[in-house]
C-alpha positions in Angstrom: 96.2 83.6 138.6 92.6 83.0 139.3 91.3 80.7 136.6 87.8 79.4 135.9 87.6 76.2 134.0 84.8 77.0 131.6 83.7 74.5 128.9 81.2 76.9 127.3 81.7 77.0 123.5 82.4 80.6 122.7 80.8 80.1 119.3 77.4 79.7 121.1 77.7 82.6 123.5 79.8 85.6 122.2 83.0 86.3 124.0 85.9 88.6 123.4 89.6 87.9 124.1 92.4 90.3 125.1 95.9 88.8 124.8 99.3 90.1 126.0 101.4 90.6 129.1 99.2 90.8 132.2 99.8 92.1 135.7 97.2 92.1 138.5 97.1 92.2 142.2 95.4 89.8 144.6 96.6 91.0 148.0 98.2 94.0 149.7 102.0 94.1 149.2 102.3 96.5 152.2 101.1 93.6 154.4 102.4 90.4 152.8 105.4 89.2 150.8 105.3 91.0 147.4 105.6 87.8 145.3 102.4 86.5 146.9 100.5 89.7 146.1 100.5 89.8 142.4 100.4 87.6 139.2 102.3 88.4 136.1 101.9 86.5 132.8 104.3 87.1 129.9 101.6 85.8 127.5 98.1 85.9 129.0 94.6 85.7 127.8 91.5 87.4 129.3 88.1 86.2 128.1 85.2 88.6 128.5 81.5 88.0 128.2 78.7 90.6 128.8 81.2 93.1 130.3 82.7 90.6 132.8 85.9 88.5 132.9 84.9 84.8 132.7 88.3 83.3 132.3 92.0 84.4 132.6 95.3 82.7 132.5 98.2 81.6 130.4 97.3 81.9 126.7 98.3 78.4 125.8 96.1 76.9 128.5 93.2 79.3 128.5 92.6 79.3 124.7 92.0 75.5 124.8 88.9 76.1 127.0 87.5 78.5 124.4 88.0 76.9 121.0 85.4 79.1 119.4 87.0 82.4 120.5 87.5 84.3 117.2 87.7 87.9 118.4 90.9 88.7 120.2 92.7 92.0 120.6 96.5 91.2 120.8 99.0 93.6 122.3 102.8 93.3 121.9 105.3 95.6 123.6 102.5 96.4 126.0 101.2 95.5 129.5 97.5 94.9 130.4 96.5 96.1 133.8 93.3 96.6 135.7 91.8 100.0 134.9 93.3 102.7 137.1 91.2 104.0 139.9 91.2 107.7 140.9 90.1 108.0 144.5 90.0 111.8 144.7 89.6 114.5 142.0 87.5 117.6 141.4 86.2 117.5 137.9 84.9 121.1 138.3 88.5 122.3 138.8 89.8 120.9 135.5 89.7 124.4 133.9 92.1 125.8 136.5 94.6 122.9 136.6 98.1 124.3 136.7 97.2 127.6 138.1 99.9 129.1 140.2 99.0 129.3 143.9 100.4 130.5 147.2 98.8 128.7 150.1 95.9 126.2 149.7 93.3 128.7 151.0 94.5 131.5 148.8 94.6 129.3 145.8 91.0 128.3 146.5 90.0 132.0 146.7 91.9 133.1 143.7 91.1 130.3 141.2 88.8 127.5 142.4 85.8 129.3 143.9 85.3 131.6 140.9 85.5 128.7 138.5 83.2 126.5 140.5 80.6 129.3 140.5 80.3 128.9 136.7 78.7 125.5 137.1 75.2 126.9 137.5 75.3 126.9 133.7 74.5 123.4 132.5 76.1 124.0 129.1 79.4 124.9 130.7 79.1 121.9 133.1 78.6 119.6 130.2 81.6 120.9 128.4 83.9 120.4 131.4 82.4 116.9 132.0 83.2 115.9 128.5 86.8 117.1 128.7 87.4 115.6 132.1 86.0 112.2 131.1 87.9 112.2 127.8 91.2 112.9 129.5 90.6 110.4 132.3 90.0 107.6 129.8 92.9 108.6 127.7 95.0 108.2 130.8 93.6 104.7 131.5 91.4 105.6 134.4 88.1 103.7 134.5 86.7 104.6 137.9 86.8 107.9 139.7 85.6 109.3 143.0 85.1 113.0 142.3 83.8 116.2 143.7 81.2 118.1 141.7 80.1 121.4 143.3 77.1 123.1 144.9 74.8 123.0 141.9 72.5 120.2 140.6 73.7 120.9 137.1 77.3 120.0 138.0 76.2 116.6 139.4 74.0 115.7 136.4 76.6 116.7 133.9 79.3 114.3 135.1 76.9 111.5 135.8 75.4 111.8 132.3 78.8 111.8 130.6 79.9 108.8 132.7 76.8 107.0 131.8 77.6 107.4 128.1 80.9 105.6 128.5 79.5 103.1 131.1 82.3 104.1 133.5 81.8 104.0 137.3 81.6 107.5 138.7 81.1 108.3 142.3 80.1 111.9 143.0 77.4 114.1 144.5 76.4 117.6 145.3 79.0 119.4 147.5 77.6 120.7 150.8 79.0 124.1 151.8 76.9 126.7 153.7 79.5 128.9 155.4 83.0 130.3 154.9 82.5 130.1 151.1 81.7 132.9 148.6 78.0 133.7 148.3 78.1 132.4 144.7 78.7 128.9 146.0 77.0 129.0 149.3 74.0 126.7 150.1 71.0 128.8 151.0 70.3 126.6 154.0 71.4 123.4 155.5 68.0 121.9 155.2 67.5 122.7 151.5 71.0 121.4 150.7 70.2 118.0 152.2 66.9 117.8 150.4 68.6 118.4 147.1 71.3 115.9 148.0 68.7 113.2 148.7 66.9 114.0 145.5 70.1 113.5 143.5 71.0 110.4 145.5 67.6 108.8 144.6 68.1 109.8 141.0 71.6 108.5 140.4 72.7 105.9 143.0 73.0 102.5 141.4 71.7 103.8 138.1 73.8 101.6 135.9 77.3 101.8 137.3 76.9 105.2 138.9 77.2 105.6 142.7 76.4 108.6 144.9 78.5 110.3 147.6 77.4 112.7 150.3 80.1 115.4 150.1 80.8 118.1 152.7 83.6 120.0 151.1 85.5 120.0 154.4 84.5 120.7 158.0 85.2 124.5 157.9 82.8 125.2 155.0 79.8 123.5 156.7 77.8 124.7 159.7 77.4 122.2 162.5 73.7 121.9 161.4 74.7 120.9 157.9 77.2 118.4 159.1 74.6 117.0 161.5 72.0 116.6 158.7 74.6 115.2 156.3 75.6 112.6 158.9 72.0 111.6 159.4 71.5 111.1 155.7 74.7 109.1 155.4 73.7 106.8 158.2 70.2 106.3 156.7 71.6 105.2 153.3 74.9 103.6 154.4 73.5 100.0 154.0 72.7 100.9 150.4 76.3 101.6 149.5 76.2 105.4 149.6 79.6 107.1 150.1 80.8 110.0 152.2 83.7 111.9 150.5 85.6 114.9 152.1 89.0 116.3 152.9 91.0 115.5 156.0 94.3 116.8 157.5 95.7 118.2 154.3 97.7 121.2 155.6 98.4 122.6 159.1 96.6 125.9 158.5 93.4 123.9 157.7 93.8 121.8 160.8 94.3 124.9 163.0 91.1 126.4 161.5 89.1 123.2 162.3 90.4 123.4 165.9 89.1 127.0 166.2 85.7 126.1 164.7 85.2 122.9 166.6 87.0 123.4 169.9 85.1 120.6 171.7 86.5 117.9 169.4 90.0 116.5 170.1 91.1 116.2 166.4 89.9 116.7 162.9 88.7 113.1 162.4 86.6 113.3 165.5 84.7 116.3 164.0 83.5 114.0 161.2 82.8 111.1 163.6 80.9 113.3 166.0 78.4 114.1 163.2 78.1 110.5 162.0 80.2 110.9 158.9 82.8 108.2 159.5 81.9 104.8 158.2 83.0 102.0 155.8 82.5 104.0 152.7 83.9 107.3 154.1 86.7 108.4 151.7 89.1 110.9 153.2 91.4 112.9 150.8 95.0 113.7 151.6 95.5 112.7 155.2 99.0 114.3 155.3 99.2 115.4 158.9 97.4 112.6 160.9 97.7 111.8 164.6 98.0 108.2 165.6 94.5 108.2 167.2 93.1 109.4 163.9 94.8 106.6 162.0 93.3 104.2 164.5 89.8 105.6 163.9 90.2 105.3 160.2 91.4 101.7 160.5 88.6 100.7 162.9 85.9 102.1 160.6 87.4 100.7 157.4 87.6 104.2 155.9 89.3 104.8 152.6 92.2 107.3 152.2 93.2 109.0 148.9 96.9 109.7 148.5 97.3 112.7 146.2 101.0 113.1 145.6 101.2 115.7 142.8 98.9 117.9 144.8 101.1 117.6 147.9 104.0 118.9 145.8 102.2 121.5 143.8 100.3 123.2 146.6 103.2 122.7 149.1 100.9 121.1 151.7 101.8 118.3 154.0 103.2 115.1 152.5 101.3 111.8 152.8 103.3 109.2 154.8 102.4 105.8 153.5 104.4 104.0 156.3 102.1 105.6 158.8 98.9 104.7 156.9 100.1 101.1 156.4 101.3 100.4 159.9 101.0 96.6 160.3 99.1 96.8 163.6 96.2 99.0 162.1 96.6 99.3 158.3 94.3 101.7 156.5 92.8 101.3 153.0 94.8 103.6 150.6 94.2 104.4 147.0 95.7 106.9 144.6 94.1 110.3 143.7 95.0 113.0 141.2 93.2 115.8 143.1 92.8 117.8 139.9 93.0 120.8 139.9 95.4 120.8 142.9 97.1 117.9 141.2 98.7 118.7 137.9 97.7 115.7 135.8 94.8 113.1 135.4 97.5 110.5 134.7 97.6 107.9 137.6 100.9 106.7 136.1 102.3 110.2 136.8 100.9 110.2 140.3 102.9 107.0 140.9 106.1 108.8 139.9 105.2 111.7 142.2 104.4 109.4 145.1 107.9 108.1 144.9 109.2 111.7 145.2 106.9 112.5 148.2 108.2 109.4 150.0 111.8 110.2 149.2 111.5 113.6 150.8 111.1 111.7 154.1 113.9 109.2 153.3 111.5 106.4 152.3 111.5 104.5 149.1 108.1 103.5 147.7 108.5 100.7 145.2 106.6 100.5 142.0 104.5 97.4 142.9 103.1 99.0 146.0 102.3 102.1 144.0 100.6 100.1 141.2 98.6 98.2 143.9 97.3 101.5 145.3 96.4 102.6 141.7 94.4 99.4 141.1 93.3 96.9 143.7 94.2 99.3 146.6 92.0 101.9 145.1 89.2 99.4 144.8 89.7 98.4 148.5 89.6 102.0 149.5 86.2 102.3 147.8 85.0 98.9 149.0 84.8 97.7 145.5 87.6 95.1 145.6 85.2 92.2 144.7 84.1 94.0 141.6 87.0 96.0 140.1 90.7 96.5 140.6 91.9 93.0 139.6 92.0 90.9 136.5 90.2 87.8 137.7 87.1 85.7 136.8 83.9 87.4 137.8 85.3 90.9 137.8 84.1 93.7 135.6 86.3 94.0 132.5 87.8 97.5 133.2 91.3 97.4 131.8 94.1 99.7 130.7 96.9 98.8 128.2 100.2 100.5 128.8 102.6 100.9 125.8 106.1 99.8 126.7 107.4 101.7 123.7 105.4 105.0 123.9 108.0 107.1 122.2 111.5 106.9 120.7 113.3 107.9 123.9 111.3 105.8 126.2 111.7 102.8 124.0 115.5 103.3 123.9 115.6 103.8 127.7 113.6 100.7 128.4 116.3 98.6 126.5 118.3 99.1 129.7 115.6 97.8 132.0 115.4 94.0 132.3 112.3 93.1 134.3 108.8 94.3 133.9 109.1 95.9 137.4 112.1 98.0 136.3 110.3 99.0 133.1 107.2 100.1 135.0 109.2 102.2 137.4 111.0 103.9 134.5 107.7 104.7 132.8 106.3 106.2 136.0 109.5 108.2 136.6 109.7 109.8 133.1 106.0 109.7 132.4 106.0 110.0 128.6 102.9 111.2 126.9 100.5 108.8 125.2 101.6 105.9 127.4 98.1 104.3 127.3 97.4 102.3 124.2 93.8 101.4 125.0 91.2 101.6 127.7 88.4 99.1 128.2 85.2 99.8 130.2 83.1 96.7 130.9 84.8 95.0 128.0 84.2 97.8 125.5 87.2 99.6 124.0 86.2 103.2 124.7 89.7 104.5 124.0 92.1 103.3 121.3 95.1 105.5 120.5 95.4 104.1 117.0 91.7 104.3 116.0 90.4 106.9 113.7 88.1 108.0 116.5 90.2 107.3 119.6 87.3 108.0 122.1 83.9 106.4 121.6 80.9 106.0 123.8 80.1 102.5 125.0 76.9 102.4 123.0 78.4 103.5 119.7 77.5 100.8 117.2 80.9 100.6 115.5 83.0 100.4 118.7 85.3 97.4 118.7 
């Protein structure tokens, strides 16, 4: 456990403590021995000041360094983790979550495109943003990389709501100027890029908000739009701007890309050809990936979002973690809900689904590797691993508290699980409701299951 020996008297400078069982990751368990990749404390203490962790360690040792610490939230029968990180979701699809589909493309035509067309209306966009953020925080997620849609209103709505909670949201206007209904289609490639840059300048690094350039996927952008998007991405890359899109999700999509871009040898090369592959390029799904594509993603330090419940619900390809984490050229991988293709904003449920996806290929994905992808692995995919994703000194205090007795049956079942590892696997497998007790964003408890007002904005004066 990373400890900072701090002699500052907490009576002089206000600090807050959080006490309980702690689990955090410090390295990739796919690449090194698991016991060297995480720290677990049966009775730990996190000390927070001005939204950041300033000290963490065993309670008995750490409290001695902070004799004036008089505000501590203590959790029993619970586990404190870094806040979950959702590397791929569509907040604008939350109203169609759970809609029965056929193929991916038919599902888009039947449910998604008509719903996204409604986001011209700012009042509607605000409503969906509120519900999405509320559910995300209720499920313990503190950072999300999400698609908005074509309209400026959709981008402003989610950034504004994120700002109220002080969460980190990565999003942007979706670029789509062909093979899309007229109600969503950009009027021109040039105008779509001008609006993208306007929104980027408005929101990128405004508080904790970050901007992403988002071509929906290669088939819905003309070569001209992809070219201009790549130029914009390259121009702002050194300022930490992201590129977020879909890649190799289903064979019919890959075949379509081959028809539209016959001069490129594979799907990944389409994006690279237009300058859209770089360190903060986040590729969702990556279910049917050629070896040369994995190599490109590795060499460029791209992030990949594994979206297991979407794999199962839409019947697409299945993500193969053993390919992505090949020791000779490992790729950065985080977990994504892919709502509304995915069926829940709970990252804990995604972990349970990831196990099933792997088992369909005769592979077992253990709980510690999955939890790594949901926390530090997600931070690494987003190139934020020095800021979030771990419980360590200097990190932002984004935390989630899991109830180890969330309901009667789960509490009874966990009596037969001895280690914390076994208990966490059971929780992910049975995924009971209301598993998250509390969610902290930059040290503020924005969600507390037991509070009269469970959800509160970060600036609310009576938030604890």
